[in-house]
N, C-alpha and C positions, 0 to 999 in steps of 0.2 A: 919106423915110420909109420903113425896110427891114419888108416884111410878112414875119411866120412862114413858116416852112415848111410847116407842118401845115396850110395851107388854113384856119385859122381866122378868117382877113382881120384878125386883130389884129396890133398893131406889137411888131418881134421885138426885144425887151428886153433877152433872155439869149441872144447871139450872134444865131443863126440861128432861136430859140426866143421863144413870149414867154412862157415860165416857166422857171423853174429846171431842172425836168424836165421832155424832152421826153415822158415818158409823161402828163404831168397837160395837154397841148394838148386840147381838145376837137376841133380838125381831125384829127387825128394819130389819135385813137381809132376818128374815124368810119371814118377810112380801110383801119382793120383789116379784114383778109376774114374772109367769113362761117367758113370753118374754124374761121381764131384764135379766133373770138368762141363757136362754138359750144363748144370745148374751154376757153371762160375766161381767154383768153389776156389779161392787163389792159397787154401792153405794157415788163413787165419782164421782165430774162433773167433765167435760172437758176430756182430754186426757187420764186423769187413770181412765175413767170411764170403758174401757171394758181391761179385763186382753185378753196380746198375748203371742203368744210363741215369741222368739226368732228369729227362722226364718222368721215369719211372719212380722215382721218390717224392713227384709231387703229390699233395692229396687233394683227391677227388669226392664227389659224390656219388657212387652205385645205386643205381636199383637194383634189389636183391630179391628173392625167392626164400623162407627157409626152409630148411632143408627139412624140417620134422614136421611143424605146422602148415607148410603151402602158403602162408601169408605174404604177401611184398611189405617190404621195407626198404628204408632208404638210410644207407651209412656211408658213413665218410672214414674212409682207409686210403693205405698208401698204395700205390701202383705196384708194387713187389708185392704186397701180401695178397691182393686181389688175383695176381697170377699164382701164387703160391696155394691157397686155400683153395681148396672145393668145395666146401660144407659150410655153409653161414648158418649162424642162428640167432633170430631176434630177441629181446632185450628178455621178454619172460620165458621162451624157451631156457635161454641162458641160467636164468634163475630158479626157474624149475630142476635142472641140471645140480646146482647148489646146492638146493637144498633138497633135493632127493641123495647127493653125497653125503652131504650132513646127518642127515635121519640116518644112512646105511652106518656112519663109524658109529653113531651114538647108540643103534641097536647094538653095534657087536660089545660096544662095552658094558651096556646094561645086561646084556646076556654072561660076562663075567662074572654079574656081582650075585653074592650071594642071595634068597630067596628074602632074607631080613630086610636088606638092603634096597632092595626094587622098589619102582614107585607104585604108589597105591595102584596106577591104572595096570601098569605090566601085572601085579600079582592078582588082579581082579580076572586080567584074560588067563591066565593059568589056573584060577581056581574054577573057569568058568569050564574050562577043557577038559580038567580032571573030573567035574561032576557030569558030566557029557551033556553041557549046554542047558542047563536048567537050576531051578533052585535046589539047594542040599533036603531042602523038606518035604515044600507041597509040589516040586516037582514044575512048579510053573517055569515056561519055556519060551516066551514069546519076547519077542527085539535082543537086544546084545546084549552084554555085559556092563557099556559104556553108555549106552541108548536108553537102556531097559530100566525098568526101576529095581536093581539089585544093587546093596551093600554090603562092606565085607564086616562078618561078623566075630567079633573076639570070644573065645567061650569063656575066659577064666575073667573077661570083665575088664581086662588091663589095655589099652589099646596101643602099649610102646612094647606088649609081647607081638612080634611080625611074626613067628617063625609058622613054618608050613604048617603044622598041625592044628596050631590054635585058632585058624583063621579058616572061616568056610563062606561060602558066598550064598546070602537069602536075598529074599526079596522085601520091600518094606515092610508088607503086613509080617510077614513071618518074622521079621527082623525085630520090629516092633513089641510081638509078644514074646520073646525073650525074657529072662529073668533077670540078665543084666545088661538091658538095655537104656543107652544112655546113662551110667551111674545105677541105674536101678538094681539097689541091692548088692553093688559092687560097694570096693574099696577106694574112697578117694585119698587124695593125698595128705588131708590135716590143714592145709594149709589156705588163705584165700589169696584172691589176684592180689589186694592190697599189701599182703604180707610176702608174697613171691617176687614181688615188683615191688619193694617197699620202698626203694629209693626214689622211681618217678615217683608216684603217687605223694610221697612226704615232699618232696619239690614243692609240686603244685599248691599242695597245702598249706605250707610257707609261705607262699605265694600270694594266693587266695588270703589268708589270713594279715599278712602286711599290708594289701588292697584294703580289706575291710577296716581294718584300724585306722588308715590314713582317711577312709571316709567318716569314719565316725570322729574325728579330729576334726575335720572340718564342719 
């Protein structure tokens, strides 16, 4: 005879348990910890795991104080959540907490990327730290890499070459005096925008031609 796992001493008629629902076993209920008994745990997962009075399940308005910024606010809560939860946050602090967690996860993802795949602002910050917080040519060091007049300069004139050796952080004055500033002395693709995006431009040109022909006919 197989005995129930709950420790009640009865025969296990339903697999390893004496009853269809293991929560109904007397031995299982006795094994519940004192902490679980104090909070009313009856062995069922989810919302049914706690026994509440009917009055506790009514939604009421509570005047609360934010645990982080100490500002008073009013919130509608159930009685059981008010008793269970000790630290309450206002809506602004909840938004800040969510945004901070999102930033942390995004920073972790950016750190795993190679240098040429990182965003422009991150690459500027990396070069700023590498150049000891100054311009790489004139040693101008006021403000920061994002708030100050600093630009990323590509040494070979190719803006698509974002390797760490090809980029340097310069102030606007030094950047404008470089040989390949804004395609100065550099090699262009050899095709114009109309050629590169010919499908869009030709579509609008044909439409304009058709409108002009209609106007001329009228």
